[in-house]
C-alpha positions, 0 to 999 in steps of 0.5 A, a space after each residue: 499499500 502506497 504511504 500517505 504524505 503528511 506535511 508536518 510543522 508541529 512541535 511533537 514528541 518523537 516517540 508518540 509519532 512511531 505508529 505512523 511510520 508504517 503507513 505515512 511518509 512525514 515530511 518535517 518542516 518549519 516549527 517542527 525543525 525549530 524553524 520560523 513559521 512558514 509564509 502562505 506561499 511557502 505552505 502553499 508550495 511545500 504542502 501541495 502534494 500532502 494528503 494530510 497537514 499537521 501544524 501548530 501555529 502556521 496559517 492554513 488559509 484557503 489558499 493553502 487548502 486550494 493548492 493541496 488537491 490531494 488534502 484529506 485531513 488537517 490537524 492543529 495541535 492546539 485547544 482551538 484551531 484559530 489558525 485554520 480556515 475551518 470553513 474552507 476546509 468544510 467546503 472541501 469536506 476535509 476534517 479538521 482536528 484539534 487537541 482540547 485539554 492538551 495543556 489544561 494541567 499545565 495551564 492550571 499549574 502555572 495559574 496557581 503558581 502565579 497566585 502564590 507568587 502574587 500573594 507571597 511576593 516571590 519574584 520581588 523577593 527573589 529579585 531583591 536577593 539576586 541584586 544583593 539586597 538584604 544580604 550580608 557582605 560575608 558569612 555571619 556566624 549564627 551563635 546562640 547566647 548562653 541558655 538559648 537555642 540557636 535562632 535562625 532569622 534574617 533580620 528584625 527591622 522595619 525594612 527587613 524581608 520578613 516585613 517588606 515581603 509579608 504576603 497573605 496565605 491561600 488557605 481560607 481565601 475565596 477564589 473566583 473562577 471565571 470559566 469552569 471548563 477544562 482548565 478552570 476545574 483543574 485550578 478549582 481542584 488544586 485550590 480546594 486541596 490548599 483549603 480555598 473556598 470556590 465561587 464559579 461564573 460560567 453561564 454554560 454550566 448548571 448548578 448541578 454540574 458545579 456545586 458541592 461543599 465549598 463550591 458555589 455558582 454565583 448568579 452574576 459576574 458582579 457577585 464574584 467580583 465583589 466576594 473573591 479574594 482571588 479571581 482567575 480568568 479561564 475564558 475563550 474569547 467571544 463577542 460576549 467575553 471580549 472586554 468583560 473584565 471592565 473598569 466597572 467590574 474591576 471597581 468592585 473588587 476588594 482592596 485586598 483581592 488579586 486578579 490572575 489571567 492566563 487565558 486571553 488578554 482581550 477579555 480584560 480591560 487592560 488600561 482599567 486594570 493598570 489604573 487600578 493597580 497604579 492607585 492600589 485599588 486592589 492588592 496585585 495581580 499576575 498575568 501570562 497573557 496581555 492585550 498585545 503580545 509580545 509585551 512592550 518593554 516600556 509597558 507599566 507592568 514591566 517599568 512601573 508596577 511593583 504589584 504585578 507578577 508577569 510571565 510571557 505566555 508560557 502556561 502551556 509550555 511544558 514537555 508534557 504538552 507535546 506528548 499529549 497533543 502528539 498522542 491525540 493527533 496520532 490516534 485520530 489519524 489512525 482512526 481516519 485511516 480506518 474509517 472509524 469515528 474521530 475523537 478530536 474533529 473540530 465542529 
């Protein structure tokens, strides 16, 4: 049997690709080889003979699809195939695969890490020590006075790290979760294990699917904003969610509250959040996503605000994610070849 041709530009786990070897000829290019995204013209030329295209970030446009007359399947190793012209694929009866849940655990873990970092000022304390602040010029002997046991303390002054970096614990606090899907539920599970109460805002899920001891679905977003000590976003970008966290809703937050966003920057009115942080209307925030990416080097989050923790959109950047999405795509390619129902077809 003649092998199918797969044009492959996705990042991947090589071990998980092995089941394709017996019936597929795979041509690796672009990001799969550590190279930049391919242009539309490059894709149209290089994928012209492909039976399948597997990508992570390349734009599979109508032009690319129409230049591949043998194309039977398109796979995108992302939770939402935003870079695929799904309508153009449908018109040619070409299924589009995606990988929901591939990075849910990784994103949830980073979310909780950001909560801890914001609440306990971990990056600020780390940076201070790296700069030599709060340190001694040389090793100081730690000797106990007669009759006392050895005591280990850094310093006891108003400018000591114990005072400067004093934070708040998560146990006993209320976490408001915006969006209770794959990632939101995982964040909630970790938070519950840490002793937090949960408030959930998700209009697409009923109380019976959410509520149990310590977890309550709120009637309105405004209630969640008012009552939460920490608020974390896990919403997709839709016309309804774009700019949902606006100036009026930010103003409802407690002065002691923290806001975390690892979903998409466009759900937040960033200028309103900057203003609230600048005027100390809330205690702090942590972000992995932004209105514009990459983040500008003169952005207030970087140059001005000391109550913000920032990371460069890395919530899904773990090796396990590559394993997950490779396994998902390979399993569905095999199902497609066997004419079996697809598990990860984008609808």
